Each structure stands twice: as structure tokens, then as C-alpha cells.
C-alpha positions as CSV (number, residue, x, y, z in Angstrom):
1,M,-2.0,10.7,18.6
2,T,-5.0,11.0,20.8
3,V,-8.5,10.8,19.3
4,E,-11.2,12.6,21.1
5,H,-14.9,11.7,20.8
6,Q,-15.8,15.2,19.5
7,D,-13.1,15.1,16.8
8,I,-14.1,15.2,13.1
9,Y,-12.0,13.6,10.4
10,S,-12.0,13.4,6.6
11,I,-10.2,11.3,4.1
12,A,-6.8,12.9,3.6
13,A,-6.0,15.0,0.5
14,H,-4.6,12.9,-2.3
15,H,-6.3,9.8,-0.9
16,R,-9.6,8.2,-2.1
17,F,-11.8,5.8,-0.2
18,Q,-13.9,3.5,-2.4
19,W,-15.4,0.1,-2.9
20,E,-13.2,-1.9,-5.2
21,K,-15.3,-4.6,-6.9
22,A,-12.2,-6.5,-8.2
23,Q,-10.8,-6.7,-4.6
24,D,-14.3,-7.3,-3.1
25,C,-13.5,-4.8,-0.3
26,Y,-13.1,-1.1,0.5
27,V,-9.7,0.4,-0.4
28,I,-7.8,3.6,0.1
29,L,-6.1,4.7,-3.1
30,F,-3.2,7.2,-3.0
31,P,-0.4,8.1,-5.4
32,E,2.0,5.5,-4.0
33,G,-0.5,2.6,-4.1
34,M,-3.5,1.0,-2.6
35,V,-4.5,-0.4,0.8
36,K,-7.1,-3.1,1.0
37,L,-9.3,-2.7,4.1
38,N,-10.9,-5.4,6.1
39,G,-14.7,-5.2,6.7
40,G,-14.5,-3.4,10.0
41,A,-12.0,-0.8,8.8
42,G,-14.2,-0.2,5.8
43,E,-17.3,0.3,8.0
44,V,-15.4,2.9,10.1
45,L,-13.9,4.8,7.2
46,K,-17.2,4.8,5.3
47,L,-18.4,7.2,8.0
48,V,-15.3,9.4,8.0
49,N,-16.7,12.2,5.8
50,G,-15.7,15.5,7.3
51,E,-19.0,15.9,9.1
52,N,-19.3,12.9,11.6
53,T,-17.7,13.2,15.0
54,V,-16.0,10.1,16.3
55,I,-18.8,9.6,18.8
56,S,-21.4,9.7,16.0
57,I,-19.4,7.0,14.2
58,I,-19.4,5.0,17.4
59,D,-23.1,5.4,17.9
60,E,-23.9,4.5,14.3
61,L,-21.8,1.4,14.3
62,T,-23.0,0.3,17.7
63,K,-26.6,0.4,16.4
64,K,-25.6,-1.5,13.2
65,F,-23.6,-4.1,15.1
66,P,-25.1,-4.4,18.6
67,D,-23.6,-7.8,19.4
68,V,-20.0,-6.8,18.8
69,P,-18.2,-6.4,22.2
70,K,-15.7,-3.6,22.8
71,L,-16.8,-1.9,19.5
72,E,-15.9,1.6,20.8
73,N,-12.3,0.6,21.5
74,D,-12.0,-1.0,18.0
75,I,-13.4,2.1,16.3
76,V,-11.2,4.6,18.2
77,G,-8.2,2.3,17.4
78,M,-9.0,2.2,13.7
79,V,-9.3,6.0,13.6
80,E,-6.0,6.3,15.5
81,M,-4.3,4.0,13.0
82,A,-5.7,5.7,10.0
83,L,-4.5,9.1,11.4
84,E,-1.0,7.7,12.1
85,K,-0.8,6.4,8.5
86,A,-2.1,9.8,7.2
87,W,-5.1,8.2,5.5
88,I,-7.3,10.7,7.3
89,E,-6.9,14.2,8.6
90,K,-8.6,16.2,11.4
91,V,-11.2,18.7,10.3
92,N,-11.9,20.5,13.6
């Protein structure tokens, strides 16, 4: 699936994104189980809220992590993966 910069996504129905203290990381909870996310994935999905465009997520994280090379590619890749795994869904 192709992710465009103007696309807006939200966490998919029947999924919940949250900080899991016991796991010390962000997770996605869904009826079949739980996925532990690494730090970068958590930072991206924290901004997937049904309002932010992909480009606004890129801009926000580029400001937060200015020294990370190829950040835009990593963010788009994470959104694509989350979409393929049905963790998120397109709003617009």
C-alpha cells in the first residue's frame, strides 16, 4: 500500500495503543494479543491520532530528532507496515 504525505490515519478499530509500564514500551493491544513496539515505532504511532497527516508526523519527529538520518523514510516505512498489519486505518 502506498502512503501519501497528505494521508491521515488512526489506530484501527478493536486496537488500542498505549504505554505498557510492565513492558517498558508502547504496545498495540488487540483481541488476539499484544505487539511490543520499539522506541521509534512508538514515537510514530503516538502521533497517529486521526488528525495528523503523515507529513505533519514527519515534521514533528524531524524537529524532535534532528540528528537522525533518513527519518522520513523510516516514518513512512513504519506507517506502511502498520497499515499492512491492520494496526492503523486511513481516515481520509
